[in-house]
C-alpha positions in Angstrom: 109.9 115.5 105.2 111.0 114.4 108.7 111.2 118.1 109.7 107.6 118.7 108.7 106.4 115.5 110.4 108.0 116.5 113.7 106.6 120.1 113.8 103.5 119.3 115.7 105.1 117.0 118.3 105.5 117.8 121.9 108.9 116.1 122.0 110.4 116.6 118.5 113.8 115.7 119.8 112.6 112.1 120.2 111.4 111.8 116.6 113.3 110.5 113.5 112.8 108.4 110.4 113.9 104.8 110.0 113.8 103.6 106.4 114.2 99.9 105.7 114.4 98.5 102.1 112.5 95.7 100.4 112.9 92.8 100.8 113.7 93.7 104.4 115.0 90.2 105.4 117.6 90.4 102.6 118.6 94.1 102.5 121.2 95.1 105.2 121.0 98.9 104.7 118.8 101.1 106.9 118.6 104.8 106.6 118.2 106.8 109.8 116.9 110.3 109.1 117.0 112.8 112.0 115.1 116.1 111.9 116.8 119.4 112.9 115.6 118.8 116.4 116.4 115.1 117.0 118.7 114.6 119.9 122.1 112.8 119.6 120.9 110.3 122.3 118.0 109.2 120.2 120.1 108.9 117.0 122.5 106.7 119.0 119.8 104.5 120.6 118.1 103.9 117.2 121.5 103.1 115.5 122.2 100.5 118.3 118.7 99.0 117.7 119.4 98.7 114.0 122.8 97.1 114.6 121.3 94.7 117.1 119.0 93.5 114.2 122.1 92.8 112.1 121.5 95.7 109.8 123.8 98.5 108.7 122.6 102.0 109.8 123.6 105.1 107.9 122.7 108.6 109.2 121.1 110.6 106.3 120.3 114.2 105.9 116.6 115.0 105.6 116.1 115.8 101.8 113.8 114.6 99.0 114.5 110.9 98.5 116.9 110.8 101.4 120.0 109.0 100.0 119.1 105.7 98.4 115.9 106.7 96.5 117.6 109.9 95.4 120.3 107.9 93.7 118.1 104.9 92.6 115.3 106.8 91.0 117.4 108.5 88.3 118.7 105.0 87.4 115.1 103.7 86.9 114.1 107.0 85.2 117.0 106.6 82.7 115.9 103.1 82.0 112.5 104.4 81.1 114.1 107.0 78.7 116.1 104.2 77.1 112.8 102.2 76.6 111.1 105.2 75.0 114.1 105.5 72.6 113.3 101.9 71.4 115.6 99.7 73.4 113.9 96.5 74.5 112.9 96.2 78.1 114.5 92.8 78.4 117.8 94.1 76.9 117.9 97.0 79.3 117.4 94.7 82.3 119.7 92.0 81.0 122.6 94.5 80.5 122.1 95.9 84.0 122.1 92.4 85.5 125.2 91.5 83.5 126.9 94.6 85.0 126.1 93.2 88.5 122.7 94.4 89.5 120.6 91.7 91.3 117.5 92.8 89.2 117.1 95.1 86.2 115.7 98.6 86.7 112.4 98.0 84.9 111.8 94.7 86.6 112.5 96.5 89.9 110.1 99.3 89.0 107.4 96.6 88.5 108.2 95.0 91.8 107.9 98.3 93.7 104.8 99.5 91.7 104.9 101.9 88.8 102.3 104.1 90.6 104.6 104.3 93.6 107.6 105.1 91.4 105.7 107.9 89.7 104.8 109.5 93.1 108.5 109.3 94.2 109.6 110.8 91.0 107.2 113.7 91.5 108.7 114.4 94.9 112.2 114.3 93.4 111.2 116.5 90.5 109.8 119.1 92.9 113.0 118.9 94.9 115.7 118.8 92.2 114.1 120.1 89.0 114.8 119.0 85.4 117.4 116.3 86.1 114.6 114.3 87.7 111.9 115.1 85.1 109.3 112.4 84.6 108.8 111.2 81.0 105.3 112.1 79.8 104.9 108.6 78.4 105.6 107.0 81.8 102.8 109.1 83.3 100.5 108.0 80.5 101.4 104.3 81.1 100.5 104.6 84.8 97.5 106.9 84.7 95.8 106.2 81.4 96.8 102.6 80.7 96.7 101.6 84.4 99.9 99.7 84.2 101.1 99.6 87.8 103.4 96.6 87.8 103.5 93.1 89.3 100.6 93.7 91.8 98.2 94.2 88.9 99.8 91.6 86.6 100.9 94.2 84.0 103.7 96.7 83.9 106.9 96.7 81.9 106.3 92.9 82.0 103.1 90.8 81.9 102.9 88.3 84.9 101.2 84.9 84.8 99.7 83.0 87.7 102.6 80.5 87.6 105.1 83.3 88.4 106.5 83.7 84.9 106.8 87.0 83.2 107.2 88.2 79.6 108.0 91.6 78.2 105.0 93.8 77.7 105.4 94.6 74.0 102.1 96.5 74.0 103.9 99.4 75.5 105.8 99.9 72.3 102.9 99.2 69.9 100.3 101.3 71.7 102.7 104.3 71.9 104.2 104.0 68.4 107.7 103.3 69.7 109.9 101.6 67.2 111.5 98.7 69.0 115.1 98.0 68.2 115.3 94.3 67.2 119.0 94.1 67.6 121.6 96.1 69.5 125.3 96.5 69.0 128.2 96.3 71.4 128.2 100.1 71.3 124.5 100.2 72.2 125.2 97.9 75.2 128.0 100.3 76.3 125.7 103.3 76.0 123.0 101.6 78.0 125.2 100.7 81.0 127.0 104.0 80.9 123.8 105.9 81.1 122.3 103.7 83.8 125.3 103.7 86.1 126.8 107.2 85.5 123.5 108.9 86.3 123.7 107.3 89.7 127.4 108.2 90.2 126.6 111.8 89.3 123.8 112.0 91.9 126.0 110.2 94.5 128.7 112.8 94.0 126.1 115.5 94.7 125.0 113.8 97.9 128.7 113.7 99.1 129.1 117.4 98.2 125.9 118.3 100.1 126.8 116.1 103.0 123.6 114.0 102.7 125.6 111.1 104.1 
């Protein structure tokens, strides 16, 4: 919380959050998160700095997940629910990419780190309740199975030294998940609807709450 971080400062009006996204050299968006005490002059100066670096600043209300992660994490969480229901990791990611995403949600989770994703989901669950609930199986995968993603070589995918990755089928077998060998057009529609609409729902809440 930016408000909490600013509480002990002598000049809280000079403090705010600046949140870049990975990979920084490619991602244009930057969240600027003022506290309740941040001055307009500081918000303006930091916005100019972001623009000078050819990025797009957005002023975001201080809330769990700010704007982007608050919308993104339900998308990744829904992909995990789909996997638990037996849809193949590669199918979920392929369908998301076909829709227009630069990377599938489960491959993205591996890039960020599954342990990091779990921590962010915990913050969102505390902030927003059941709609952000963490699947128990995901916590087991991270905590017991120690699958933390690309940095450890194993997550939803298994990564080789030459940079190639293959789906981690062990997740299904070790957790008694029956993997769907084939999916129908109706299944594909369900997958993309669930992934995208959960983000749209959260985005509409953010507009209603004037997060941005």
